[in-house]
SEFIZA-3560 file (N, C-alpha, C; in Angstrom, 3 decimals):
REM SEFIZA-3560
<numar><xx>-28.511</xx><yy>-36.507</yy><zz>-5.346</zz><atom>N</atom></numar>
<numar><xx>-29.954</xx><yy>-36.385</yy><zz>-5.337</zz><atom>CA</atom></numar>
<numar><xx>-30.347</xx><yy>-35.317</yy><zz>-4.322</zz><atom>C</atom></numar>
<numar><xx>-31.147</xx><yy>-34.373</yy><zz>-4.758</zz><atom>N</atom></numar>
<numar><xx>-31.634</xx><yy>-33.339</yy><zz>-3.846</zz><atom>CA</atom></numar>
<numar><xx>-32.889</xx><yy>-33.816</yy><zz>-3.143</zz><atom>C</atom></numar>
<numar><xx>-33.008</xx><yy>-33.446</yy><zz>-1.875</zz><atom>N</atom></numar>
<numar><xx>-34.160</xx><yy>-33.801</yy><zz>-1.062</zz><atom>CA</atom></numar>
<numar><xx>-34.704</xx><yy>-32.547</yy><zz>-0.413</zz><atom>C</atom></numar>
<numar><xx>-36.012</xx><yy>-32.440</yy><zz>-0.351</zz><atom>N</atom></numar>
<numar><xx>-36.644</xx><yy>-31.285</yy><zz>0.272</zz><atom>CA</atom></numar>
<numar><xx>-36.481</xx><yy>-31.378</yy><zz>1.786</zz><atom>C</atom></numar>
<numar><xx>-36.238</xx><yy>-30.219</yy><zz>2.425</zz><atom>N</atom></numar>
<numar><xx>-36.040</xx><yy>-30.149</yy><zz>3.860</zz><atom>CA</atom></numar>
<numar><xx>-36.859</xx><yy>-28.986</yy><zz>4.399</zz><atom>C</atom></numar>
<numar><xx>-37.563</xx><yy>-29.209</yy><zz>5.470</zz><atom>N</atom></numar>
<numar><xx>-38.332</xx><yy>-28.152</yy><zz>6.109</zz><atom>CA</atom></numar>
<numar><xx>-37.608</xx><yy>-27.706</yy><zz>7.368</zz><atom>C</atom></numar>
<numar><xx>-37.378</xx><yy>-26.399</yy><zz>7.485</zz><atom>N</atom></numar>
<numar><xx>-36.689</xx><yy>-25.833</yy><zz>8.636</zz><atom>CA</atom></numar>
<numar><xx>-37.585</xx><yy>-24.819</yy><zz>9.325</zz><atom>C</atom></numar>
<numar><xx>-37.405</xx><yy>-24.668</yy><zz>10.617</zz><atom>N</atom></numar>
<numar><xx>-38.100</xx><yy>-23.634</yy><zz>11.370</zz><atom>CA</atom></numar>
<numar><xx>-37.055</xx><yy>-22.625</yy><zz>11.817</zz><atom>C</atom></numar>
<numar><xx>-37.149</xx><yy>-21.419</yy><zz>11.252</zz><atom>N</atom></numar>
<numar><xx>-36.168</xx><yy>-20.366</yy><zz>11.501</zz><atom>CA</atom></numar>
<numar><xx>-36.921</xx><yy>-19.062</yy><zz>11.728</zz><atom>C</atom></numar>
<numar><xx>-36.392</xx><yy>-18.206</yy><zz>12.594</zz><atom>N</atom></numar>
<numar><xx>-37.024</xx><yy>-16.913</yy><zz>12.858</zz><atom>CA</atom></numar>
<numar><xx>-37.232</xx><yy>-16.149</yy><zz>11.554</zz><atom>C</atom></numar>
<numar><xx>-38.381</xx><yy>-15.519</yy><zz>11.431</zz><atom>N</atom></numar>
<numar><xx>-38.739</xx><yy>-14.799</yy><zz>10.208</zz><atom>CA</atom></numar>
<numar><xx>-37.710</xx><yy>-13.725</yy><zz>9.863</zz><atom>C</atom></numar>
<numar><xx>-37.210</xx><yy>-13.008</yy><zz>10.857</zz><atom>N</atom></numar>
<numar><xx>-36.245</xx><yy>-11.935</yy><zz>10.584</zz><atom>CA</atom></numar>
<numar><xx>-34.937</xx><yy>-12.500</yy><zz>10.019</zz><atom>C</atom></numar>
<numar><xx>-34.547</xx><yy>-13.669</yy><zz>10.484</zz><atom>N</atom></numar>
<numar><xx>-33.328</xx><yy>-14.309</yy><zz>9.976</zz><atom>CA</atom></numar>
<numar><xx>-33.538</xx><yy>-14.729</yy><zz>8.523</zz><atom>C</atom></numar>
<numar><xx>-34.702</xx><yy>-15.269</yy><zz>8.217</zz><atom>N</atom></numar>
<numar><xx>-35.018</xx><yy>-15.684</yy><zz>6.851</zz><atom>CA</atom></numar>
<numar><xx>-34.970</xx><yy>-14.488</yy><zz>5.908</zz><atom>C</atom></numar>
<numar><xx>-35.570</xx><yy>-13.376</yy><zz>6.311</zz><atom>N</atom></numar>
<numar><xx>-35.582</xx><yy>-12.167</yy><zz>5.473</zz><atom>CA</atom></numar>
<numar><xx>-34.162</xx><yy>-11.695</yy><zz>5.184</zz><atom>C</atom></numar>
<numar><xx>-33.341</xx><yy>-11.635</yy><zz>6.223</zz><atom>N</atom></numar>
<numar><xx>-31.954</xx><yy>-11.188</yy><zz>6.054</zz><atom>CA</atom></numar>
<numar><xx>-31.174</xx><yy>-12.158</yy><zz>5.177</zz><atom>C</atom></numar>
<numar><xx>-31.392</xx><yy>-13.446</yy><zz>5.373</zz><atom>N</atom></numar>
<numar><xx>-30.694</xx><yy>-14.457</yy><zz>4.581</zz><atom>CA</atom></numar>
<numar><xx>-31.108</xx><yy>-14.376</yy><zz>3.111</zz><atom>C</atom></numar>
<numar><xx>-32.378</xx><yy>-14.159</yy><zz>2.839</zz><atom>N</atom></numar>
<numar><xx>-32.854</xx><yy>-14.019</yy><zz>1.464</zz><atom>CA</atom></numar>
<numar><xx>-32.226</xx><yy>-12.802</yy><zz>0.798</zz><atom>C</atom></numar>
<numar><xx>-32.157</xx><yy>-11.697</yy><zz>1.533</zz><atom>N</atom></numar>
<numar><xx>-31.526</xx><yy>-10.486</yy><zz>0.988</zz><atom>CA</atom></numar>
<numar><xx>-30.050</xx><yy>-10.734</yy><zz>0.693</zz><atom>C</atom></numar>
<numar><xx>-29.373</xx><yy>-11.398</yy><zz>1.608</zz><atom>N</atom></numar>
<numar><xx>-27.957</xx><yy>-11.722</yy><zz>1.423</zz><atom>CA</atom></numar>
<numar><xx>-27.770</xx><yy>-12.594</yy><zz>0.180</zz><atom>C</atom></numar>
<numar><xx>-28.586</xx><yy>-13.629</yy><zz>0.060</zz><atom>N</atom></numar>
<numar><xx>-28.494</xx><yy>-14.542</yy><zz>-1.084</zz><atom>CA</atom></numar>
<numar><xx>-28.743</xx><yy>-13.797</yy><zz>-2.391</zz><atom>C</atom></numar>
<numar><xx>-29.726</xx><yy>-12.908</yy><zz>-2.394</zz><atom>N</atom></numar>
<numar><xx>-30.049</xx><yy>-12.138</yy><zz>-3.589</zz><atom>CA</atom></numar>
<numar><xx>-28.862</xx><yy>-11.264</yy><zz>-3.998</zz><atom>C</atom></numar>
<numar><xx>-28.237</xx><yy>-10.611</yy><zz>-3.018</zz><atom>N</atom></numar>
<numar><xx>-27.072</xx><yy>-9.757</yy><zz>-3.307</zz><atom>CA</atom></numar>
<numar><xx>-25.908</xx><yy>-10.566</yy><zz>-3.862</zz><atom>C</atom></numar>
<numar><xx>-25.762</xx><yy>-11.802</yy><zz>-3.409</zz><atom>N</atom></numar>
<numar><xx>-24.670</xx><yy>-12.669</yy><zz>-3.865</zz><atom>CA</atom></numar>
<numar><xx>-25.048</xx><yy>-13.462</yy><zz>-5.116</zz><atom>C</atom></numar>
<numar><xx>-26.259</xx><yy>-13.233</yy><zz>-5.618</zz><atom>N</atom></numar>
<numar><xx>-26.776</xx><yy>-13.931</yy><zz>-6.798</zz><atom>CA</atom></numar>
<numar><xx>-26.728</xx><yy>-15.444</yy><zz>-6.621</zz><atom>C</atom></numar>
<numar><xx>-27.171</xx><yy>-15.892</yy><zz>-5.456</zz><atom>N</atom></numar>
<numar><xx>-27.209</xx><yy>-17.317</yy><zz>-5.135</zz><atom>CA</atom></numar>
<numar><xx>-28.577</xx><yy>-17.623</yy><zz>-4.534</zz><atom>C</atom></numar>
<numar><xx>-28.910</xx><yy>-18.880</yy><zz>-4.505</zz><atom>N</atom></numar>
<numar><xx>-30.170</xx><yy>-19.263</yy><zz>-3.875</zz><atom>CA</atom></numar>
<numar><xx>-29.925</xx><yy>-19.490</yy><zz>-2.383</zz><atom>C</atom></numar>
<numar><xx>-30.962</xx><yy>-19.328</yy><zz>-1.610</zz><atom>N</atom></numar>
<numar><xx>-30.865</xx><yy>-19.578</yy><zz>-0.178</zz><atom>CA</atom></numar>
<numar><xx>-30.538</xx><yy>-21.050</yy><zz>0.077</zz><atom>C</atom></numar>
<numar><xx>-31.117</xx><yy>-21.936</yy><zz>-0.702</zz><atom>N</atom></numar>
<numar><xx>-30.821</xx><yy>-23.367</yy><zz>-0.573</zz><atom>CA</atom></numar>
<numar><xx>-29.341</xx><yy>-23.639</yy><zz>-0.806</zz><atom>C</atom></numar>
<numar><xx>-28.757</xx><yy>-22.977</yy><zz>-1.801</zz><atom>N</atom></numar>
<numar><xx>-27.342</xx><yy>-23.155</yy><zz>-2.101</zz><atom>CA</atom></numar>
<numar><xx>-26.469</xx><yy>-22.682</yy><zz>-0.939</zz><atom>C</atom></numar>
<numar><xx>-26.808</xx><yy>-21.541</yy><zz>-0.373</zz><atom>N</atom></numar>
<numar><xx>-26.044</xx><yy>-21.028</yy><zz>0.774</zz><atom>CA</atom></numar>
<numar><xx>-26.115</xx><yy>-21.986</yy><zz>1.962</zz><atom>C</atom></numar>
<numar><xx>-27.301</xx><yy>-22.459</yy><zz>2.250</zz><atom>N</atom></numar>
<numar><xx>-27.479</xx><yy>-23.367</yy><zz>3.394</zz><atom>CA</atom></numar>
<numar><xx>-26.762</xx><yy>-24.688</yy><zz>3.147</zz><atom>C</atom></numar>
<numar><xx>-26.877</xx><yy>-25.209</yy><zz>1.936</zz><atom>N</atom></numar>
<numar><xx>-26.198</xx><yy>-26.470</yy><zz>1.617</zz><atom>CA</atom></numar>
<numar><xx>-24.682</xx><yy>-26.332</yy><zz>1.784</zz><atom>C</atom></numar>
<numar><xx>-24.118</xx><yy>-25.251</yy><zz>1.276</zz><atom>N</atom></numar>
<numar><xx>-22.677</xx><yy>-25.052</yy><zz>1.403</zz><atom>CA</atom></numar>
<numar><xx>-22.256</xx><yy>-24.852</yy><zz>2.851</zz><atom>C</atom></numar>
<numar><xx>-23.082</xx><yy>-24.187</yy><zz>3.623</zz><atom>N</atom></numar>
<numar><xx>-22.779</xx><yy>-24.016</yy><zz>5.046</zz><atom>CA</atom></numar>
<numar><xx>-22.772</xx><yy>-25.385</yy><zz>5.737</zz><atom>C</atom></numar>
<numar><xx>-23.776</xx><yy>-26.190</yy><zz>5.467</zz><atom>N</atom></numar>
<numar><xx>-23.844</xx><yy>-27.513</yy><zz>6.092</zz><atom>CA</atom></numar>
<numar><xx>-22.681</xx><yy>-28.405</yy><zz>5.663</zz><atom>C</atom></numar>
<numar><xx>-22.276</xx><yy>-28.297</yy><zz>4.410</zz><atom>N</atom></numar>
<numar><xx>-21.112</xx><yy>-29.050</yy><zz>3.952</zz><atom>CA</atom></numar>
<numar><xx>-19.873</xx><yy>-28.646</yy><zz>4.748</zz><atom>C</atom></numar>
<numar><xx>-19.717</xx><yy>-27.353</yy><zz>4.973</zz><atom>N</atom></numar>
<numar><xx>-18.564</xx><yy>-26.876</yy><zz>5.738</zz><atom>CA</atom></numar>
<numar><xx>-18.623</xx><yy>-27.375</yy><zz>7.173</zz><atom>C</atom></numar>
<numar><xx>-19.812</xx><yy>-27.381</yy><zz>7.752</zz><atom>N</atom></numar>
<numar><xx>-19.973</xx><yy>-27.803</yy><zz>9.144</zz><atom>CA</atom></numar>
<numar><xx>-19.643</xx><yy>-29.272</yy><zz>9.321</zz><atom>C</atom></numar>
<numar><xx>-20.083</xx><yy>-30.101</yy><zz>8.410</zz><atom>N</atom></numar>
<numar><xx>-19.866</xx><yy>-31.544</yy><zz>8.556</zz><atom>CA</atom></numar>
<numar><xx>-18.563</xx><yy>-32.007</yy><zz>7.906</zz><atom>C</atom></numar>
<numar><xx>-17.804</xx><yy>-31.072</yy><zz>7.355</zz><atom>N</atom></numar>
<numar><xx>-16.513</xx><yy>-31.384</yy><zz>6.739</zz><atom>CA</atom></numar>
<numar><xx>-16.626</xx><yy>-32.495</yy><zz>5.716</zz><atom>C</atom></numar>
<numar><xx>-17.555</xx><yy>-32.319</yy><zz>4.784</zz><atom>N</atom></numar>
<numar><xx>-17.784</xx><yy>-33.323</yy><zz>3.754</zz><atom>CA</atom></numar>
<numar><xx>-16.514</xx><yy>-33.611</yy><zz>2.947</zz><atom>C</atom></numar>
<numar><xx>-15.733</xx><yy>-32.586</yy><zz>2.679</zz><atom>N</atom></numar>
<numar><xx>-14.491</xx><yy>-32.754</yy><zz>1.918</zz><atom>CA</atom></numar>
<numar><xx>-13.310</xx><yy>-32.672</yy><zz>2.865</zz><atom>C</atom></numar>
<numar><xx>-13.328</xx><yy>-33.422</yy><zz>3.933</zz><atom>N</atom></numar>
<numar><xx>-12.327</xx><yy>-33.333</yy><zz>4.997</zz><atom>CA</atom></numar>
<numar><xx>-10.902</xx><yy>-33.495</yy><zz>4.485</zz><atom>C</atom></numar>
<numar><xx>-10.666</xx><yy>-34.403</yy><zz>3.544</zz><atom>N</atom></numar>
<numar><xx>-9.303</xx><yy>-34.632</yy><zz>3.072</zz><atom>CA</atom></numar>
<numar><xx>-8.746</xx><yy>-33.437</yy><zz>2.303</zz><atom>C</atom></numar>
<numar><xx>-9.592</xx><yy>-32.571</yy><zz>1.759</zz><atom>N</atom></numar>
<numar><xx>-9.133</xx><yy>-31.377</yy><zz>1.060</zz><atom>CA</atom></numar>
<numar><xx>-8.969</xx><yy>-30.192</yy><zz>2.001</zz><atom>C</atom></numar>
<numar><xx>-9.362</xx><yy>-30.325</yy><zz>3.257</zz><atom>N</atom></numar>
<numar><xx>-9.354</xx><yy>-29.218</yy><zz>4.200</zz><atom>CA</atom></numar>
<numar><xx>-8.132</xx><yy>-29.197</yy><zz>5.104</zz><atom>C</atom></numar>
<numar><xx>-7.227</xx><yy>-30.138</yy><zz>4.932</zz><atom>N</atom></numar>
<numar><xx>-6.062</xx><yy>-30.183</yy><zz>5.810</zz><atom>CA</atom></numar>
<numar><xx>-5.275</xx><yy>-28.884</yy><zz>5.700</zz><atom>C</atom></numar>
<numar><xx>-4.942</xx><yy>-28.315</yy><zz>6.849</zz><atom>N</atom></numar>
<numar><xx>-4.142</xx><yy>-27.102</yy><zz>6.883</zz><atom>CA</atom></numar>
<numar><xx>-4.934</xx><yy>-25.816</yy><zz>6.742</zz><atom>C</atom></numar>
<numar><xx>-6.241</xx><yy>-25.909</yy><zz>6.532</zz><atom>N</atom></numar>
<numar><xx>-7.059</xx><yy>-24.705</yy><zz>6.431</zz><atom>CA</atom></numar>
<numar><xx>-7.506</xx><yy>-24.270</yy><zz>7.815</zz><atom>C</atom></numar>
<numar><xx>-7.536</xx><yy>-22.959</yy><zz>8.025</zz><atom>N</atom></numar>
<numar><xx>-8.012</xx><yy>-22.442</yy><zz>9.296</zz><atom>CA</atom></numar>
<numar><xx>-9.536</xx><yy>-22.580</yy><zz>9.342</zz><atom>C</atom></numar>
<numar><xx>-10.124</xx><yy>-22.553</yy><zz>10.534</zz><atom>N</atom></numar>
<numar><xx>-11.589</xx><yy>-22.631</yy><zz>10.625</zz><atom>CA</atom></numar>
<numar><xx>-12.287</xx><yy>-21.527</yy><zz>9.836</zz><atom>C</atom></numar>
<numar><xx>-11.696</xx><yy>-20.333</yy><zz>9.789</zz><atom>N</atom></numar>
<numar><xx>-12.303</xx><yy>-19.231</yy><zz>9.043</zz><atom>CA</atom></numar>
<numar><xx>-12.330</xx><yy>-19.542</yy><zz>7.550</zz><atom>C</atom></numar>
<numar><xx>-11.230</xx><yy>-20.030</yy><zz>7.027</zz><atom>N</atom></numar>
<numar><xx>-11.168</xx><yy>-20.373</yy><zz>5.610</zz><atom>CA</atom></numar>
<numar><xx>-12.127</xx><yy>-21.522</yy><zz>5.313</zz><atom>C</atom></numar>
<numar><xx>-12.176</xx><yy>-22.506</yy><zz>6.193</zz><atom>N</atom></numar>
<numar><xx>-13.111</xx><yy>-23.625</yy><zz>6.001</zz><atom>CA</atom></numar>
<numar><xx>-14.548</xx><yy>-23.131</yy><zz>5.938</zz><atom>C</atom></numar>
<numar><xx>-14.890</xx><yy>-22.159</yy><zz>6.783</zz><atom>N</atom></numar>
<numar><xx>-16.272</xx><yy>-21.662</yy><zz>6.799</zz><atom>CA</atom></numar>
<numar><xx>-16.608</xx><yy>-20.898</yy><zz>5.523</zz><atom>C</atom></numar>
<numar><xx>-15.603</xx><yy>-20.366</yy><zz>4.852</zz><atom>N</atom></numar>
<numar><xx>-15.833</xx><yy>-19.623</yy><zz>3.614</zz><atom>CA</atom></numar>
<numar><xx>-15.862</xx><yy>-20.519</yy><zz>2.385</zz><atom>C</atom></numar>
<numar><xx>-15.391</xx><yy>-21.737</yy><zz>2.538</zz><atom>N</atom></numar>
<numar><xx>-15.327</xx><yy>-22.659</yy><zz>1.415</zz><atom>CA</atom></numar>
<numar><xx>-16.714</xx><yy>-22.848</yy><zz>0.812</zz><atom>C</atom></numar>
<numar><xx>-16.801</xx><yy>-22.630</yy><zz>-0.495</zz><atom>N</atom></numar>
<numar><xx>-18.075</xx><yy>-22.768</yy><zz>-1.191</zz><atom>CA</atom></numar>
<numar><xx>-18.950</xx><yy>-21.547</yy><zz>-1.111</zz><atom>C</atom></numar>
<numar><xx>-18.452</xx><yy>-20.469</yy><zz>-0.521</zz><atom>N</atom></numar>
<numar><xx>-19.265</xx><yy>-19.264</yy><zz>-0.357</zz><atom>CA</atom></numar>
<numar><xx>-19.462</xx><yy>-18.516</yy><zz>-1.670</zz><atom>C</atom></numar>
<numar><xx>-18.607</xx><yy>-18.728</yy><zz>-2.640</zz><atom>N</atom></numar>
<numar><xx>-18.767</xx><yy>-18.092</yy><zz>-3.938</zz><atom>CA</atom></numar>
<numar><xx>-18.190</xx><yy>-18.992</yy><zz>-5.011</zz><atom>C</atom></numar>
<numar><xx>-18.601</xx><yy>-18.737</yy><zz>-6.237</zz><atom>N</atom></numar>
<numar><xx>-18.142</xx><yy>-19.550</yy><zz>-7.354</zz><atom>CA</atom></numar>
<numar><xx>-17.434</xx><yy>-18.649</yy><zz>-8.354</zz><atom>C</atom></numar>
<numar><xx>-16.299</xx><yy>-19.118</yy><zz>-8.845</zz><atom>N</atom></numar>
<numar><xx>-15.525</xx><yy>-18.388</yy><zz>-9.833</zz><atom>CA</atom></numar>
<numar><xx>-15.726</xx><yy>-19.015</yy><zz>-11.203</zz><atom>C</atom></numar>
<numar><xx>-15.531</xx><yy>-18.223</yy><zz>-12.249</zz><atom>N</atom></numar>
<numar><xx>-15.581</xx><yy>-18.805</yy><zz>-13.588</zz><atom>CA</atom></numar>
<numar><xx>-14.490</xx><yy>-19.867</yy><zz>-13.739</zz><atom>C</atom></numar>
<numar><xx>-14.729</xx><yy>-20.849</yy><zz>-14.571</zz><atom>N</atom></numar>
<numar><xx>-13.765</xx><yy>-21.933</yy><zz>-14.749</zz><atom>CA</atom></numar>
<numar><xx>-12.424</xx><yy>-21.432</yy><zz>-15.276</zz><atom>C</atom></numar>
<numar><xx>-12.438</xx><yy>-20.339</yy><zz>-16.039</zz><atom>N</atom></numar>
<numar><xx>-11.202</xx><yy>-19.809</yy><zz>-16.611</zz><atom>CA</atom></numar>
<numar><xx>-10.547</xx><yy>-18.733</yy><zz>-15.726</zz><atom>C</atom></numar>
<numar><xx>-10.964</xx><yy>-18.617</yy><zz>-14.477</zz><atom>N</atom></numar>
<numar><xx>-10.426</xx><yy>-17.598</yy><zz>-13.573</zz><atom>CA</atom></numar>
<numar><xx>-8.951</xx><yy>-17.882</yy><zz>-13.285</zz><atom>C</atom></numar>
<numar><xx>-8.110</xx><yy>-16.873</yy><zz>-13.499</zz><atom>N</atom></numar>
<numar><xx>-6.674</xx><yy>-16.993</yy><zz>-13.262</zz><atom>CA</atom></numar>
<numar><xx>-6.345</xx><yy>-16.208</yy><zz>-11.994</zz><atom>C</atom></numar>
<numar><xx>-6.280</xx><yy>-16.899</yy><zz>-10.856</zz><atom>N</atom></numar>
<numar><xx>-6.075</xx><yy>-16.212</yy><zz>-9.591</zz><atom>CA</atom></numar>
<numar><xx>-4.705</xx><yy>-15.547</yy><zz>-9.517</zz><atom>C</atom></numar>
<numar><xx>-3.699</xx><yy>-16.123</yy><zz>-10.162</zz><atom>N</atom></numar>
<numar><xx>-2.368</xx><yy>-15.510</yy><zz>-10.134</zz><atom>CA</atom></numar>
<numar><xx>-2.373</xx><yy>-14.171</yy><zz>-10.865</zz><atom>C</atom></numar>
<numar><xx>-3.037</xx><yy>-14.124</yy><zz>-12.012</zz><atom>N</atom></numar>
<numar><xx>-3.137</xx><yy>-12.873</yy><zz>-12.753</zz><atom>CA</atom></numar>
<numar><xx>-3.933</xx><yy>-11.852</yy><zz>-11.946</zz><atom>C</atom></numar>
<numar><xx>-5.033</xx><yy>-12.290</yy><zz>-11.355</zz><atom>N</atom></numar>
<numar><xx>-5.871</xx><yy>-11.397</yy><zz>-10.548</zz><atom>CA</atom></numar>
<numar><xx>-5.083</xx><yy>-10.837</yy><zz>-9.368</zz><atom>C</atom></numar>
<numar><xx>-4.346</xx><yy>-11.685</yy><zz>-8.685</zz><atom>N</atom></numar>
<numar><xx>-3.529</xx><yy>-11.242</yy><zz>-7.556</zz><atom>CA</atom></numar>
<numar><xx>-2.474</xx><yy>-10.243</yy><zz>-8.016</zz><atom>C</atom></numar>
<numar><xx>-1.806</xx><yy>-10.553</yy><zz>-9.115</zz><atom>N</atom></numar>
<numar><xx>-0.793</xx><yy>-9.644</yy><zz>-9.662</zz><atom>CA</atom></numar>
<numar><xx>-1.409</xx><yy>-8.292</yy><zz>-10.002</zz><atom>C</atom></numar>
<numar><xx>-2.564</xx><yy>-8.311</yy><zz>-10.663</zz><atom>N</atom></numar>
<numar><xx>-3.239</xx><yy>-7.065</yy><zz>-11.029</zz><atom>CA</atom></numar>
<numar><xx>-3.606</xx><yy>-6.243</yy><zz>-9.792</zz><atom>C</atom></numar>
<numar><xx>-4.145</xx><yy>-6.892</yy><zz>-8.781</zz><atom>N</atom></numar>
<numar><xx>-4.559</xx><yy>-6.177</yy><zz>-7.566</zz><atom>CA</atom></numar>
<numar><xx>-3.360</xx><yy>-5.602</yy><zz>-6.818</zz><atom>C</atom></numar>
<numar><xx>-2.270</xx><yy>-6.366</yy><zz>-6.733</zz><atom>N</atom></numar>
<numar><xx>-1.081</xx><yy>-5.874</yy><zz>-6.046</zz><atom>CA</atom></numar>
<numar><xx>-0.440</xx><yy>-4.725</yy><zz>-6.820</zz><atom>C</atom></numar>
<numar><xx>-0.424</xx><yy>-4.840</yy><zz>-8.131</zz><atom>N</atom></numar>
<numar><xx>0.102</xx><yy>-3.765</yy><zz>-8.967</zz><atom>CA</atom></numar>
<numar><xx>-0.726</xx><yy>-2.501</yy><zz>-8.780</zz><atom>C</atom></numar>
<numar><xx>-2.028</xx><yy>-2.661</yy><zz>-8.759</zz><atom>N</atom></numar>
<numar><xx>-2.926</xx><yy>-1.527</yy><zz>-8.553</zz><atom>CA</atom></numar>
<numar><xx>-2.710</xx><yy>-0.896</yy><zz>-7.168</zz><atom>C</atom></numar>
<numar><xx>-2.544</xx><yy>-1.734</yy><zz>-6.186</zz><atom>N</atom></numar>
<numar><xx>-2.380</xx><yy>-1.254</yy><zz>-4.804</zz><atom>CA</atom></numar>
<numar><xx>-1.077</xx><yy>-0.492</yy><zz>-4.618</zz><atom>C</atom></numar>
<numar><xx>-0.006</xx><yy>-0.990</yy><zz>-5.198</zz><atom>N</atom></numar>
<numar><xx>1.308</xx><yy>-0.411</yy><zz>-4.942</zz><atom>CA</atom></numar>
<numar><xx>1.820</xx><yy>0.493</yy><zz>-6.060</zz><atom>C</atom></numar>
<numar><xx>0.969</xx><yy>0.834</yy><zz>-7.017</zz><atom>N</atom></numar>
<numar><xx>1.387</xx><yy>1.735</yy><zz>-8.095</zz><atom>CA</atom></numar>
<numar><xx>1.143</xx><yy>3.175</yy><zz>-7.742</zz><atom>C</atom></numar>
//
């Protein structure tokens, strides 16, 4: 269930955050929610062995359901070393 939340944040930070969200094709609410999830370690049992940097990035972007990371990695490495 989603609940409305009112925050007080510096106007310049809000502007920059909105621009960032727009560039990432995400909503500001989505970015903030994912950040808060990372901070409170909502999925703590799935985070074992992750560095703090990786944990902070968790949920920062969404991939298509059919995304094949092994193929993508192979393609990028082939491109890099060809």
